N, C-alpha and C positions, 0 to 999 in steps of 0.2 A: 787266276781263276775268274770265271764269270758266273753270273746267275743262271746262265743257259749252259747246260751240260751236253747239248747236242753237238754233232759234228757237221751241222748244216753250213753250206756255203751259198745258199740260194740268193742272199742279198748281193753277193759279189757278182754272180752270173747275171742277175737282173740289172744291176748297175752298169756292168760292162755292155750288156746288150743295148740299153738305152743310150749310153754315151756313144757307142759305135754307130748308132742310127740317128744321132742328132736330137735325142730327147733329153729332158731333164729328169734325172732319177728322183724318186720320192725320198724325202728326208727320213721316213720310217725305215728305209733300207740301210741306213748308216749304223749297222750293228757291228761294233768293233770286233767282237769275238768271232763272228763269221769271217771277217776279213783276215783275222789271225789264223783261223782254221784253214783258210784257203792257201796261205803262204807256207813255204818250206824254209826252215831255218837251219843253218849250220851251227855246230857247237864250237865253242872257243875253249880249248884246254879241257876237254871232257875227261872225266875220271871213270874208269871201269868200276861197276858195282854189280858183281855177279853177271847176269845176262843183260844188264842195262848199262847205259852210259849217262852221266850226269855232270852238268856244269852250272854254276850260279855266278851272278855278278850284281853289283849295285852301281848305278850311275847317279852322280850328284849334280844338281843344277840349281841355279837361283830361282826362287819362286817369284812368279809375276802375276799380278792381278790388275786388270784394267790397263794393261800396257806398262805398268810401273812395277819396279822391283820392290818387294816387301822387306828385303833384308834377311828373309828366312831361306832355308835350304830345303829342296825337295830330294828325297832319296827314292829312286826307282829301282825296284828289285825285279830281276828276271831269272828264270830257271829253265834249263833245257834238260829234258828227260826223254830218253828214247830206248826202245827195245832193239835187239839185234834184228837185222834184216834176214829173212829166210825166204829163199826162192821157192817157187812151186815144186821144183824138182827135189829140193832138200826137205820140204815139210813132210810130216807124217800123212798117211792117208786119213780120210775123214769119213765118218758116218754122219751125214747132215740131215736133220729132220726139219723140213720147212713147214711152219704152221702159218697158214695164209688166211687172212680176214677177207671173206667175200660178201660181207654184209652190205646193205644198201648204202651206208655212209661212204663206202669205198668207191662209190660212183661219183662222189663229190669232185668238182673240178679244182685243179690247181690254178695258179695264175695263168690267165690267158695271154698269149702272145700272137700278134697278127691275126686276131679274130679266130684262132684255133683253140680248142680246149682239150686238156689232157686230164683224165681222171686219176685218182689215187691208185686204182687198180691197174691202169695203164702203166704207171710208173713201176709198180711191182712186177708186172709182166716184163717190162723192158729190163729191169734189174736182173731178173731171173734168166733172161736170155743172155745178158752180158756175163753172167756168172759162169757160163760154160767155159769161158777162156781161163778161168781159175781152177777148173777141175783137172784131174789127172787120172791115169789108169789106176784102178783099184779103189777109187772113191765110190761111196754109196749114198744115194739120195732117197729119203722118204718124203712124201707129200701129204699133208693133212690140211683140210680146209674147214672153216667154221663160219656159220652165220647164226641162225637160231639154234642149230645143233652142229655137231662136229662130224666130219666124215674122213675116213682114211681113203685117200685117192690112189696112192701107190706106195709100195714098200720095197726096199732092197733093189732099187734101180741102180745098176752098175754102170760106171763110166769106163769106156765109151760104148759098151755093147748096147745099153738101153737109152742112148742119147735121143733117138727118134721118139721113143715113148715119152721121155721127159719133156721134150719140146711140145708134143701133142697135148700132154696134160697142162702145161703152162699156157699154151695158146687157147685152151678151152675154158679158162677161168672166166667166170661171169658173176656179177653181183646178184644176191638174193637176200631178202628178209632182214632180220635184226642181228645184233651183235652179242653173242654169248661167248665172251672172252674166256670165262671159266671153263666151258666145255672144250674150247680149242686148246687151252693149256693142258688140261687133264689128258685129252686124247694124244696130244703131241708128245708128252712125256711118256705115256704108256707105249706108244709106237717106238720111241727112242729106246726104251728099256727092252722091248722085244727084239730089236735089231742091234743091241749093244755089242760092240766088238772090242775086247780088251787090247787088241793089237793096234787099234786105230784111235784117233781123236773122235770123241762123240759129242756133237753139239746140237742144240735146238735153236733155230732162228725164227723169231716171231716177226711177222710182217703185218702190221695193223695200225690203224689210226687211234687205237686204244679207246674208242668211244663205246664203252660197255653199257648196254641197256637191257640185257636179258641174263638170267641166271644170277649168280652172286656178283653184285656190282660194287660192293664195299671194297 
């Protein structure tokens, strides 16, 4: 476990980009947990645990400091823990409520590459476009946006019948005003309750930089 619980692999992608183009990566990109997140690991002798599989092991090696053996041993513990793989065809249908931050801070730039700049909202839009490949017939999408206030953009969009409307809403996203995270959460869950379907998975997905500065910010 690391002190960073995110699934980010940005440091790996940036490091690879620099290496492939003959540049020296920044030392600050050497974030081991992101490199571990990037890799895929096979289990060794995994044991079934309900819907999960689990294996553990310990590696022993001689401790070395300053190039010299200390006479002590180091015990390195590793654990592999995975859920079962469910394909798009196998999974249950979903009612997905997207709660999207369109406040001014989402216009902030991510790391610039080759003098081009991508904003946080650009990444959100790209992700929502790519998400189409994970949808299947019978899925339902709700869209809520928030800045100073929250707004219901669309409810009960069915896939694939309303795909064009979904794409239109996604591509029309633009940043305005401040960040009322409280309003976004409240409206998002209200819309999710209104469209709740007991025969499907029901999920709320927050897309935000979480820089709350309006409403309740505690």
